[in-house]
N, C-alpha and C positions, 0 to 999 in steps of 0.2 A: 176471569179468574185469578189474572195478576193482580186486580183490587182487592179481591179477597184475600190473597197472601200477606198484601203489603197490611191491610186491614188486622189481620191475626198479628202479623209482628208488632205492629202500634200497641195493641192490647196486651201482649206478653212483655213488651218493654215496659211499658207504665205499671203492670203488675209486679213485676220484678222490682222496680224501683219503689214502689208504694210498699211492698211488704218487707223490703230489705232495711228502708232508712228510718231512722228515728231522729227528732230533735229539729228538723226543720221540714217545710213544706216540700215535699219532691221538685215543685217547680222551680226552685232555686238551682237546680243542677243545669237552667237552661240560662244563667247567667253568670256573669264575672265576680261574684259575690264572694270576696275571701271568705274562707272557711277553714275550720278545723275538723278534721274526720276521724275517727277511730274505726279500723276496719278488722273485722274478726275473721279469718279465713280458715277453713279447716285443712287443706293441704299446701304448705308454702311452697312446695317444688311444683306441684301442677298449677298453682295460680301464678307462679311466675313464668312457667313453660307457655301459657296463654297468652300472657302479655309479651312473648318473645323475650325473655331474659331469662336472666339467672338470679338467685337470691346470694349476696355475699354476707357471710355469717362470722362474727366475732365473738370472743367471750370475755367479760370484764367483771370485775369485782368492785361492788359499789354497795356501800351501806353495809358491809359485812357480808354479802349475799353474792353468789355468781351468778350472772347475767348474761344470757345469749341474745345479741341483738343482730337483728335480719336488716338488712336494706335491699331494697328493691329499684331500680331506676329503668326508667323507658319513656321515651319520647319526652325528654325534659322533665318528668314528673317523678319525683322521688318520695318514697314510702319507707319508713322506718318503725321498728318495733322490737318485740320480744318474742323470741320463738319459743313456743309452747308445744312439745312434742313435735307431732308433725305439722301443726298449725302454728298460727302466729296471731297476736295482736299489732296491728299495723297503724300508722298514724300518717295523715297527710294534712298539709298547711298549703293553701293556694287558692287559686279561682276555683269555683264551684264545678263548673263546667266541665273540668279535666277528670271529675269522679266518674262521668259516665262509663268511660272504658274500665275503670276499677270494677265499678259495682256490677256491669254484666256478667262478671264471670260465675259460674255455678260453683266456685268454690267459696265464694263470700256468703257467710251466715248472717252477720250484722253488720249495718254502719250505722255508727252514730255521727252526725253532723251538725257543727255548731257555728253560726254565722259569726264572723271577728269584726267587731266594731272599727269604724274608721277614723283616722283624722283627715283633715284637708291634705292633698299633696303639696310639697313644697312650691311647686308652680303656683298655687294659689295666692301664696303671699308674693311671689315674685312679681306676679301680674301688675302688683301695684305700683311698682317701680315702672315698668313698661308702659304704664297709661299716663305717666307723669308729662305735665306740659314741662316747655322748654322755652327761655327767653331770658333778656337782660332787666335789670331793675333790683329794687332794693324793698322788701316788707315793712311792715310796721313790726317795730321792736317787743320785746319782753311779752310775749303771747302766752297764755296758759296752756296747761298741758292737761293730760288726764284725770290726776288727782284732783285737780281745781276744778274740771267740767263735772265729776261724779260729786264732788263735794267732802273727800277724804280728808284734805287739806284745813278745811274750814272744821272739821270735828276735831283734829289735833288741835287747833288753835282755842277753841271753846271748852273741850274738856280733856286733853291731853290724852286721846285713847289713839292709840295705833296699832290694836290687835293682840297686843300682848296676854299671854293666858289662853290664847286659843290656838288650835290646831288646824288648819286646813288639809285635807285629803285631798291631793290631785291625783286622779287615777286617768294615767296616760301612757306614755311612752318611756317614763322615767324622769329625772331631775339629775342635771349635771350641779351638783353641790359644792364643786370646785370654784365656780365663779364666784367672786369676791361678793357679788351682791348676794349669793344664796348661802355663804357656809355659814352663818350665824342662823339660817331657817332651820338649819337640822336639829333635830330634839332626840333624845334617848328614851329606850325603854328598858325597864329595870324589871325583870322577873323574880321573886323571891322564893325560898324553898318553901314557904308556907302558901305560896298561890297567889300573892300580891302582885298587882302591876302597878309600876309607878313609871308616869311619863315625867321626863325632867328636861329641865331647859338645857341644862350644862351639867358635867360630870368632870370628877377629877379624883385622884387615887391619894389618901393620905393614910399612909400606914397600913392598916389591917382594917381599914374601913374606905368606902366608897363616899365620898361627898358628892352631893348633887344640889342644884337649885331646882325648885318647882316650876312650874310654868308661870306663875305669879311673883317668882323671884325670891321666895322664901328659901334658907339653907337649911337642908338635912342631911343626914347620913346613914349608911345600912352597913353592918358589917360584910366583910366579904364572904365570910363564912355562910352568910344567910341569902347569898345570891346566886340564883341558879342561872341567870344569863343576862347577859348584859350587850344591848346592839341598838345601833342607830335606827331610829325609829323612820324605817324604810321596809317595804314589803316588795320583792319581785315576786310577784303572784305568776308570772309566766315560768319562773324557775331558768331563767335565760342564760345564766352565766354561772353555773356551779362547777369550779375547778376543782378537778380530782387530784390529789397530791398522793405523790409517792415516795416511801422512804429514800433517801440516798444519803450515803457517807462521803463527807470531802476528801478531796485527795489533792495536797498540795495546795490548799487553799481555793479549790475548783470542785463543782459538782460535775461529774464527768455522765452530763445528759446528752450530750451533742449526739444528733441523729437518732434519738430515741422518740419513741411515741408516747405521748401524753391525751388525756382524755378531759373534757370538758361536756358535763350535762347542759342540754338546753331542750329545757321541757321534756318533751318523750323522745327527743334525739338526744344524740350523742355524738359529739364530732372529736375526732383525733385530729392532734396537731404535733408537729415534729420539731423538736428542739434544734436549732440551727448550730449551736455552739454549746460549749460548757462554759458553767457560769461561775464567775467568781466570788465568793463569799467570805474574804477576807476580813477579819473584824468582827464578824457576825457570831456571837458566842452561843453555841449548843451547848448546855449542859448534858444532855444525852448523847451527843455526837451524831444524833442523826436529824437531817434537816428532811424538811419534806416539800418538794417541788412539782411543780406543774405549770402548765402553758395556757394563756388565755384565748379566746377566740372572740373578741369583743367586736361587734358590728359597728364602727363609729366613721359616718362618711367622710365628716371633714378632716380626718385623719386618713383618708385613702382607701377606708372599706373596713377588712377586718384588721384588727390589731392583735397580733399573735408574740406576745412576750412573755418571758417568764416570772414565775410568783415562787417567792419560798418563804416558808413558815419555820421558824426556828425557837427553842426553849432557852431564853437566855437567865431565867430565874430559877426554874425547877424542872429537874428533868422529866420528859414527857409531857411538860404542860406548856403548849404553844401559843406564848402570849404574845409573841412578835411577828412581825411580816413585812415583807418588801416585794414591791413591784418593778420591774425593770422599766420603768417610764421612758427613759430615754433610748431603750434598745441597743445599748452596747455591751450587754453580757456581763455586767458587772453590777452587782447588788451594793457593793459598799458607797455608791455614790447617790444612791437612793434614799428618800425621806423613809423613817423607820414608821412603821405602823404597828400601834401597841392595842391590846384587846382594850384596856383600863384609857386608851388616849385617842390619838389622833387616829381616824378612819379615812380621812380623806387622800385619794390617789392623786396627789398633785405634784409637780415639779417644784413648785415655789408658791406656798399657799397665799403670801400677800402681792405676787405678781405672775399667776399662773399663766402658764402658755401652753402645758399639757395637762389634761385632766382625765383619769381613767374610770372615775367612779368612787363609790364608799365601798369600804373594806366589809362585809358581814352585812349586818340588817337581817331581815327575816324574808324567808322564801318559802314558797309553796308546792312541794313535793305531790306528784298528781297520784300518789300510790304507785309508781312506777319502779322507784329505786330503793327507797329508805324504809317504806312498809307495804303492808297490804292496801291501808287505807291513806288516802291522800291528807297531808297534815302540813301544818307550819314547823319550820324549823330554823333555829339560830343560824345565820350565815358563817360565823367564825366559830369553827369546830376547835375546840382546845386540844382534842387529840391530833390535831394536825391531818385529818383525814380528807377534808375539804376545804374551801374558802369560796364563799359567795361573794358576785361583785355586782352591786346595784349601780346602774348607769343609763344614761338616756340613749337611745340608738336613732333618735331621729331629729331631736330638737323642739319639738313641740311642746313637750313636759315641761322643759327649762323655761320657755318663754310664757307658758301658763303660769308657772311658780312665780316669775318675775313681775308680770302685772298684777298678781295678786297680793305677794308678799316681797319683791325684791328689796334689800336694804338700802339700796342707792348708794353704794360705797364707790363704786367706778363713776370716773367722770368722763363723758363722752361729749365731742364737739358735734353737735346735730345742726349742721348747716345753719339754716336764718334764724333757728331756734337759739343757738349759742351753746354754751358749755352746759350741760345737763347731767342732773344723776337721776338713774331709772329707779325712783322710789314706787313701789306697789302701792295698793290702796291699803293695805294693812301690813305695814314694814316691821311691826312688832310680832306678828303672828309666826308661829312655826309651820313648816310645812311638810306633811308626811308624803312623801313620794311614793305611789305605788304603780308599779309596771304591769300592765294588764293588756297592751295593745300589740305585743310582740306575738302571742299566741293567742290572746283572746281573754284572759281570765279576769275579766272585770268584775264578774259577778263575785268570786272569793277576795277579792281586792276590796271590794265594797262593805264586804260583810265583816272583814277583819278589821278595817277602820272603824266599822260601826262599834265594834267590841266583841264581836264572836269569834270564837276557836272552835278547833275540833279535839275531840278528846281520844283517848287510846283504841275506843273502841268504833272510831271513824263517825262519831256522832257530832253534829255542830252544837254549840252551846253558848249561852251568854255569859260572858264573864262578868258581867256587873259592873263595865266601866268601857266606856267610849276610849279609843285611840285616837279618835278626831271628832270636831264637834260639826263641822261640815264638810260635804264632800262634793268636790267641783269635778266633771265631767264634761269635758269637751270633745266628744266623741259621738257616733253614733251609727245606725244601721239604716242605709239610703232604699233597700231593695224592697219594697213594700210587700212581695211576696214571700219573703223568706221564712215565714212562720205559718203555723195553721191558722192565725188570727191577725187582724190588721193592727195597725198601728194603734196603740191606746190600749188594745188587749192582748197585744202578743208578749211573748218571753220575757224579753228585755223590760219592758214596761210593767209587767207584773212584779219583777224581783226589785225594780227601783220603787214602786208602790208598796210591797211589802217591807221594804229596808225604812222607807218614811214614815211608815203609820207605828205610831206606840202601840205595844203590847200585842202585835200580830205574832211576831216570832217567837215571844217570851213575854211572859207577865210582868217582868220586871224591867224590860226592854224600853226605853222611852221615845224611841224612833230616831232619825236623824235627818238635819236639812241636808237636803240635795239639789245642787244647782246644775241645771242640765243644759247643754247648748241643743239648741232646736234645729239647726241645720243651715246650709247654704245654699239651698235650691229654689229660692224664689227667682223672679217675682210673681210667679205663679200662686194663685190660691191653692190652699191644701199641701203645701209643701213640706209639711211636717216630717220629721224622720222618727226613729224610735232608739231610745226612750224618749223622744222629744215630747210625744204625746201621753205621758205619764201624768195622770191628773194630780199626783201628790208631790211632784218636783216642782221647783220653781223654773219654768222654762224660758230662756232668754233668748231674745232676737239681736240684730245687729243694726246699730245706727251710725250716724257720719260723726267724723270732726275730722276737719281739715288740717289740723296743725301737722299732720306727717308729712305734708307736700312740702313744709317749709324746712322740717327736719331734713328732708331729703335735698334739699337745695333749689327747690322752686320758689321763686318769688312772688307768691301771690300777694295780693291786696288784702290782708287779713284772711280771717276764714270764719265758717260759722260751724255749729255742732248740733244735732238732734235729729236729722231727718231719717228716716229709714232706709236704708241702702237698698237699691233694687234687688241683690239676692239675698237677702234675709229672708228666712222662712216666712210663709204666711199661715194662717188658719184659713179654715176650721178645720180640727180633726176629722176624722171619718164619723165619729158619734155626733160631731155638730157644736162640741164645746169649744171655747176660746183657749186658744193657745197662740202666740207666746203669751207669758204673763208679764212680763216686761221688758224692754231693750234697753241696752247698754252698748257703749263705744265698739263697734267691730270694724269700722271703715275710716283709717286704720289708726295704728298707735306704733309705738316703739317698746321694744321688750329686749331684755338681755338673752343671749343666747349663750350655747355652750362654749367652754373655752377653746379656743382655737377657730371659730367661726368666723371672724374677721379676715383669717388669711384665706380660709375656703370661699367665702363669700364675695370678698373684695370690699368689703367696708373696713374702715378705719377702728376697728375695734370689735368686740365680740357682741355687737347688737345687731338687730335688724329690724325691717318691719314686720308685724304682728297683726292678725285682725281675725275677722269672721266671728262668728257666733262662738268660736273657739278662745278668743281673746273676751268678748263680752262677758262670758260665763265666768271665767275666774277673777274678773273685775267685779261681778257680782259677788261671789263666794268672798271675795276679801270684804264687801260691805258687810255681808253675812258677820265675819268675823269682828268687824269694829262695833256691830251692833252687839254682839255676845260678849267682846270686851268691855263695852261700856257700861254691864250692868254686872260685873262680877263683885260689887262689893252686896249686891244684894240677893243675888241668884247663881248658883251654881251653872254654868254655861251648857254643861252636859246634860242637865236636867230639864231645860226650857222646852216647851212644846214645839216641835217643828211647824206645826202650822201656826202658831204665835209668832214666830220669827217670818214666816210669811207673809203674815198680815202686817209687821211693820217694814218689809219690804215693798209688797204692792200698794199698801194702802196710802205710801207716801210718794208713790211714784210720780213725776212731774207729766202733767198734760201737754204733750208735744203736737197736737193738733192731728193725730193720726187715729184710724178706726181699731176695734178691738183685734180683727184676724190680722192688722200687720203689728200693732204696737201693743197689746192687752192694756194694762193699766197706765204704762208711759215708760218714760224714761228713769231709770234708778237715781235716787237721789238719798245719798248717804248720810247727808247733814239731817235731813227729816227725820230718817229711819232711827237713826241715834238718838235724836230729840225723842221723837215717840217712844222709844224703847225705855228711854231713863225715865219719862214722864209715867210711863205705865207701872215701872218699878218703883216709883216715889222717890225718884233721885233728883237732884237740881239739874233744872233744865230751863232754857228759855222759854215763856210762853209763845205759842205757835199755832197758826191754824192747821190742826193736825188732829185727825180720828183714825180709828180702827175700823176696818169694814170686813165683814163677813156676811155670807149669803145663807140661804136654805138649801141651796143647789148641792146635789152630789148627782155621781156618774155611777149607773149601775152596768158592773163590768159582766154580768149574767154568766152564763154557763162556762165562758173562757177563762174566768178567775178560778172556777173550781178546777177547771182542766189544768190550766197552768201550775198551780199548785199542788195537785192531786198526779199528775202525770206528767208534764213537761219538764218541771224544775227538778222533781226528785230523779227523773232519769237522767239529767245532766249531771247531777253531782251523783248519782249513785251509778249508771254505767259508764259515766267518763272516769270518775273517781273512787268509787267505791264508799262513798260517803251518805250518811242520812242527815236529815234536817234536824231540828231541834225536837226534845220531847214534846213540846204543845203543838208543833206541826203535827208529828205523828199521831197525837190524839183525835185529829181533824179527819183522819182517814175513814174513820167509822162513821161519821155524821154528814161529810162534806166541808168545804173548806170556806168557811165565812169571809167575806168581802169586810175589813175593817171599815171604819168610817174615816173616809178621808175631807178634810173641810176645804171649802172654795171661798174664795173673795171674788170670784165672778159670778155671774148668774147664767144658769142654763134650764131651760125649760121646753116641754115639747107640747103640741097642740094638734088641731087638725084643720084643713082650711073652713072658716066661719067660726072656728073655737077658741076657747080662752084658755088660759093657763096664770096661776098666781105663784109668785114667788115673793121672798121676802131679803132685805138688806138689812143688816143689824149695824147701827153706827153707834161707835163708842167714843165719847168726848175724852179727853186726858187732862192735861193740869190747867185747861181754862175755860171758861164761858165761851160758847160759839154759837154763832147764827148758822144753820144749816138751810139750804135750798136744794131742792133735787128736781132735774129737768131730763126726761127722755129724749135723747135727738137720733137723728139720723144723717146720712150724708146725701145731698141732693144737688145732681149736677145744674149749675146755673149759667154755663157757659161751656159750647163745644165748637170747635172750628178745625179744619184741617187744610193742609197744602202740601203739593208735591214738589220736590226740589230735587234737583241733580246733585248728587256727590261725587266729586271726583275720589277715584281708589288710591288711596295715599296712607301713609302712617299717619298724617294729620289731615284733617277734613277742614271744614269750613264754618266759621262762627256766623250764627243768624241772629238779628235782633228780632222782637216780637213786631216791629213794624215791618221787617223785611219779610216776614211770614205774614202778615195780615192780621195778626192776634192782638187783640185788645188789651195792652199792659194793665191799664187802669183797672180794667174789670179782674184782671188776675191777681192785682194785688189785694182787692179786696176779698179775695177767697180763703176760705179756710184750708183749703187744699189744692194743689195743682198738679195735675197728672200729664206729663208728656210721653208720647209713644212715637215708634216710628217701625216701620215695617217695608220690606222689600220682598221680592219675589225668590221663592225657592231656587228656581233655574239660575239665578246669579251666584246664590249661597253654594249650591251643590251641583253644578250643570251636568257633571258625569253620572250622577247619582251614584255615586261609590262610597258615600256616607264619610266624604272628607270635605270639611268645609273648604273653600275657596277665599273666601272673604270672611271679614270679623268685623261686626258692628260695633262702635261706642257712642252713646250718647251722654252728654255731660251739659249740666245745668251751672250757670253763673251769674253773680252780679258783676256789672262792668260800669266802673268810674273813668269817665275819659279825662284822665290827669293831666294830660298836656295839650288838650283839647283838638287833637289832629283827625279826632273822627275815625280812627283805625284802632283796634284793639292789640294791647300788648299783654302777655302773661303778668307783669307786675300790676295790671290794671285790673285783674280779674279777682273776685271772691268766689272760692269754689263751695259750691251748695250740695251738689249731690252727682251722682253718675250710675250709670248702667252699662254694661257690656257682654251680655248672654253671647255665646256661641250660637247664634241661631239666625231667625229671620225677621226676630221682632225684640225691642227694646222697650221696657217701660221705666220712667224715672219719677217718683213724687217728690213734691216739696210741699212741706206744711207752711203756711201763715207766711206768705211769700211777702207780704208789706212789712212785716217786722223782721224778716230776714234780711233784705236789702238795707244798705247803707244809703245815708242821705244822697240824694243824686245820683244814686245807681239805677242802671237799667236791667232788666232781665235779658240774658241772653242762652242761646243753646249752643253746642257745638257738635256736628255730626261727624264721625269717621267711619268709611268704610275701608279697614285696612286690609292691605292684600295680604294671603296666606301661602297660596300656590297658584301658580296657572293652570288652567286660563281664567282671566278675568276681564272685566270691559274696563275701558277707561274710565268711566263714569256708571253711575247707576241712580236711576228714579228712586227716590225714597218719598213713601207717605210720612207725613210729620202730622200729628194729632196732638191738641192739647185738649184738657176737659178740666173745667173748673168746678169746685164744689163747695158749698156752704153748709154748716151744720144747721138743721132746722129741726122743729118740734116732732118727734115722733107719733104719728096719729094712732100708731098701733098699739102704743104703750101709756100705760096711765100710772102714775105715782103718788101715792096719799100717804103723809100729807105733803105738801110742796113745800112747807118751811117750817121750821120749829127752832126754838132755843134750847140748847143743851146746857146744864150745870156742868161743873168739872166731874169728870169720871162717872158720866150719866150715859146709859145705853138706850138707843130707841130703834123702833122697828118699823122699817118704811113698806107699804105694801107694794108691789110692782104687779101690775096686771097685764097680761099680753092679749089684745084680741085680733087674732089674725085674720086678713081679708077672705073672704069666702072665695074668691079666685088667688088664693096665694099658692104659688110654687110649692110643691113637696121638697123643699130645700131648707139649709141655714140662713137665717135672717139674721144680721147683726145691728146692736143698737148700741147706743152709749148712754148710761145714766151719769149725768154729769153732775156731781154734788160741788156746790159754792160753800165753802168753809170760811167763813168771814172774808168773804169774795174771792178766794182764792180756788181756783178749778181743780177737781180732781175726777178722774174717770174710774167708773165701776163697768166693766165690760159685762155686755150682755147679749148671748144669743139664744135663739128660740130655733126649733126645728118644727116644721110641719110635715106632718105625716099622711099621705094619701091613703084610703081604705078603698083598696080595689078589689071588685068580685072577681072570683075565680071566671078564667075565660074571657073577662072584657079586657078590651085593648085601652090604656091609659097613657096619654101624653104626659110625660114628665116634666117638659121643658115650656108647658104652654101658659104657666101661671105667672102671677105678678111676682116678681124678686127683688133685690136689692139692684143700684145701678153699677156700683163696682163689682160686687159679687154676684155677678148675673147669670141666673140658671141657663139661660138660652144662648150663652156666647161665650167663647174662649178667646184668649189672646196670647196663645204661644207660648212663651216663657221656657221653652226647651233651650238645653245649654250641653253644646257637646264637648266643653271642657268640665262638666261636672259628674253629676250622678244620676241614679236611676230615677230619683225622686224630680228632678228639673221638669216643670212643664205646668199646665194651668189644671186643676182639678176643681171636678163639680160634684157634690153629694146630694142625693135625691134618697126619700124615706118614703117607703110604702109597707102596706100591711095588708092582709086578705084577711077579712072577717071568718072564711073557713079556710081548711087548709087545702092547699093545693099541693101537685106533684111538683112543681116546680116552676120556674119563670122563662118566660122567652124576653129577652131585653136586646133592644138594638139601638145605634147611635148612628145619624146620617151629620154628614158635612157638606159644605159648597166646594172648598177649595181642593183641586186634584189632589195636590200635594200634600195634605194635611191628612193625619190620620190619627185615630182615637183608641185606649183603648180602655175596656170596660171590667169593672171588679164589683162582685156583689157580695156583702157579708150579712150574716144572720143579724137578729137582735142581741145574740150572744156572743159577737163579735167573730166567729168563725167564717173563714172564706168557705162560700155555700159549693162545696165540693173543691178537691185538690186537681182535676185535669184540666187541661185546656180545653177552653171555651165552656167551662161551667163556672167554677168560683172566679175565674179570671178569662177574657178573651184571648186566645192566643196571641202571641206576640214575641218576636225575636229582639232581645236587647243584645246590643252589639257593643256594650261598653262606655263607659266616658259620658252617659246620659244620650247615647245614640241609641236610636230604634229604628229597624227596617219598616220602610210603609208596608202597610197590611191593608184590606178590606174584604168583607164577606162579599163572596162572589166577584170579587175584583172592583166591586164598587165602592163609592165613597159611603160608606155605612160598615160597621161592625156589630155582631150579633153575638150572643151567649146564652146559656140554657143553665142558669144557677139551680140548684137543687134545693128541696126543702127538707129531706131526709137522706143522708148520708154517713159516710164512715171517713174518720181521721187515721188514716194508717200510721201505728206505731208499733215498730218491729222492737223487740226487747232481748235482753241478755245482760250478762255479767254478773257479779259476786252477789249482789243484794237484790235484784229485781226480777229475778227468773220465774216467779210466777204471775206477773202481772200480765192484766188483758193485754192481747196483741193489737187491738185497735179501741179506738173510743167512738161509740155511737151517738150520733146527732139524729133524733129520732123525727122531731118535728120542730118546724119553725115557721111562723106566719108573719114576722117582721122582718123587713130587710134594708140593707144600706146599699145604694148602686153608686158607685163611684164611677165617672168618665174622666178621663185625661187627655191631654194631647200629647202624642208620642212624637208627631211631627207636625210643622207648621208651616203651611204654603205660602203664607206672607202675602195673601190676595187683600190685605186690609189689615187693620191695626185691631181689629176684632172679626171674628168669624162666627154665623151662627149656627146653632147647633141643634137637631131635633132628636129626643129620646122619649122611646116609648117601651112600655113593660106589659105583658100579658101573663097573667097568672094562669097555668092550665093544668086541668084534672079531667080525665074521661069518666064517664059513670061507673065503669067496672073497676075502677081502680080504689081501693080502701087507701086513704091518705096515712092512717096507723096502722103497720102491717104488724101481726103476730103471727106466728108458724110454730105448728104444733109438729113435733119430729115423729117419722123419720121423713115425712112427705112436704114438698113445697110446690104450691098449686096457687098462682097469684098473676098477677098483672100489672105493669107499669103504665102510665098514660103518654102517649104518641104527642110529642110536642108539634107547636104550630109551624114546623118547617119539612120541607119533603125530603126523603131520604129514600135510597135503594135498597139497603140491608142493614141489619143490626147483629152485633156479636154480643150474646148474653153471658155474662159471667155471675155465678151466684158464688160469692167468697165466704167460707164458714170462717167466723173469725172469734176470739176469745182463748182463754186457757192456755195462750202461747202457741197454737198450733192455726195452720190455716189449710183449707181443702179446698181448692179452685174445681169450678167447674163451667162449661163452657158449650154454647152452640150459637150456629148462625142461622139466623132467618130474617122474616119479613114482620113479624108481629113482636110484641114485647110481652109476652107469656111466659112464664118460668115454671117447667113442670119436671122437679128433679127429686131425687133421693138423697137424703143425708147420711153419709158413710158414719159420722161421729156427733155427739150431741152437742154444739158448740154454745156460746152465750147468746150470739145474735148473728145473722146472716145479712151481707151488703149484697144487693143486688145492682147490678150494671149493665146498662145496653149503651154500648157505642154504635153512634150511628154514622153509617157512611152516607154523607151528604153532598155529593158534589157541587149540586147547586149553589150550596150554601159555604162551599169552601173556604177558607181563609186563606185569599191570595196575597202573598207577601213579597216585596220585590228583594232579591237577592243581591243586586246591583246593577248598574247599567240598564238594558232592557231586558234583563232576566228575571223570571218571575218563578215562586214555586208554590204550592198549595198544600194546607193541612184541611182535610175535609171530614173532619170527625165532630161530633157533639155528642155529649154523655146525658143519659137519662139516670138516675141512680134512687134507690130508696133501700132502706134497712130495716129489719123486724127483729122483734125480740123473742125468742124462745119462750113458748107457752107450756 
């Protein structure tokens, strides 16, 4: 009986979560994913009482209205929001798992949850320094850095192009424009009374007019009487620092504010700050005699945390018009010695602009109020209120956004002594471009930030509209969401990807909208395949991976013997996407570089200046956005950069990438080449450019996003804007609601095809020559292993391990030099890595690859004799490091060397560890399954030609993704068009099919995984495999299981429908039950306690969507997915036992349906009489619920029994009914290890179906 009670409790809990939450997959509540949640409670007092606390209520006056603010704090969780009669709208920000206690309350009516995108933690960049070598010696002098590697310096030499005339939107943590390298990157936005917007490079006051320079440097003016607002071109989409100001009269030259409380708006929170003193205002002229005073609450860690200083606005020119302000930067309670800020002048809150030591941000700019404080609807407001009621301050709370802006468009004014590189100026890729800083990662409002940068706004009725002018030309996003289960749909189909695709697509949101180029970081969760993040899987964005450059070690004072660049670093994301198309599109430097950091960073970090190591796809992305700026800047004489088709820009970037010897799933087209991209763009537009072997590629491929696209734009995205902010999308979007939301065309430069075992698929590559005649040859290539060896070596546990030559390992170095790609791998036992099984690492592996020149002939290795090539350091039991074109990487007389560290973290650990070392060498060989016609052709200038690509999948091909390279030689220079094709197996209902048995690629091997888990990273880290199946007739569900060999390995299974949805939102349905512990750590789990995992994905199910709010009270309470017969099955490592460098896996699928089960259900009210099929697992009992959904109400009904028949009577007529049977199956229970020798079990499997009401 106890089991039944537990069973009912589990079902009830799942039901509460599913019917209360909108915005995310309820599964996210079992993770530490950072979220923002809006919680509507019916009775605040009762709600607080259930949580064991009492609400604190205070009344504020904001934006001309009285607001009652309630705060509830319990168990370290803080909720705050507005009191509405007895109830309240409360907000939460923090790890998702802490919401469980909140949502369980019966006082909770609705919860809207939004996943907050993340940037890498600071430790990610700090690790670069901790992994550095040490040793005496001197390096080669005068080495190049990032601008030279990427080709930006050459662009400036050839064309004088530096990005001027272009605006890069850096959507991130904010930007510190006080740094001398970024002060000039700040632009202005002039709004006129007749509705025009002018983006100005500079502004100055001249009598009754405002003079300004356009982005192209032309001088113009506008009368002050015609100006509606003037603000720096920045946006605080998080509304994180709106200082509310209080009228104060001076007394004896002081503002008597000491001990009084003032308020700061922080998104949906409001903070109280007490002034510690009276503030001196001697010499500050106020024509009205009324000063406006407030206090800041700026979170700036490098200044010690929260910075609480006074702010004063005053009216020196006209009574009641507050055109001047000061901030007590030095904290001495005296405004007289602080720089004056002016509405028409200086807005930088810095102590000394020419040599700043303290920078607190930008006074003003725009901010996005969420409909909480200033109006019913969320809108954009100017940050400097001339009435003196508030002042918004835009700043960087993290440093990440400043570093991104530096590498994209830093001016290089500051001079730094960077170790062996000597004195250096940190010029960005496009030092003439302006930077539109968008803060969107404090509360997660990146969507509104991107839309505003793209030229959208919100009108007085709360509706988004296209203004007719972009505020930026390219958007740079160095952030992402790692938790694969955060949304109802998988990566590429999910909420964030849909927003990015919609913004990138011309004319989707408005017929006049030209689309915008979006450059997106892919993530740092590799080396495992499939480690894409969101929106890194968005087909419409340029997705960037991370490549190496060893110059950073010289900057840090490591005396290496030169350096190399252009290998894909081990932790850079890998493709494929779940659907199987290629990402990343390109790679750029990500390991590592040097960037400008916020003012004061040097004192905080111990650096001799405000700079530090930067990297990851976080850096590769703004570097690439800077290249986009160069491309657009180079054509301003012929085309408006704002009007250029985003896909054409993608073609310039991706078609000209350097082939660095990698495969599509690791590097896409290759390494970004700014010089070639600019030459291609200028040649395309008929501008002077050198003749070069360049073409533009586009393909016939497209990605069908299926039903998820309609769902995201009909339900998910409107609910986000409507429920959270009471806004509606554009009028054109509203028109879609009556007919369905069409997926816009999204061009591709890679090939993506689908077939069946033994089948064929045909695609086309369109090649366009530019300003010269060219000879083109095309060959389909694949990666073939030509050499594989392994050895076991004993490595001492120490900070620094041992160097090993190929000869010492017994590896054939001459053969490795001839390979196109060499992959080194190491592995060791999990019992060494985590001997207590407490999910804390005891040791940490590092694998580095070098070229060694024995300069002094002593036969021993010194740091100054090494050329760094690549490395990997995943916190796990296996590491993989690739090096391409070894023969050309090594200098003359150099030998190939690896170094293995097993570094101590915490006791106990052994004195030494046996480590398995493996090397695999690959050559590019002709792909026998791909034919291209013609093989060669000569093109005249500006001629286009269509190459036909025919894929013939082998009859025994595994139902997975297969990667190939279409290598085009243009006058002898190689360029890569990535090709992926998926093979989809047709599996009959009730047949058992082995997913892993067929033929697949050697590197992306469908029957093997290779670890790649990283306990210092995030959810996506692991090795993923994708499989594709369909059923000729409809099934009720699928039985899927995967088995493995090594006891301490563990896998997770996910299943998506062909529309991109998870095939059910419950554990062991759309995803197998798993416990995510945070920071890339998962608990071991296995079905029945064995080395296998199982799940029962459904073909027919409901997506629970609770609704409420001002604008969307009549929408359906759930979204039915009535039929699915094509599926994506994903398996990934959650733990890796380290029994070898690779581990075989066996996966099977069995679609099931019993004869009495009708796959497409229709119900005639008021009776329900139907049956769901029993799956091929044993179970003891089932609890059956029929949830009546639609029209905003839910009527649950439930019974317990052994069969899966439903005989029920409907109380009201709904839109559809969701039938759910949760099976209690102790024999198949997911047993998971909680720690040490302790285990727990989750014994439930769902079978689900939906029926429409007839």
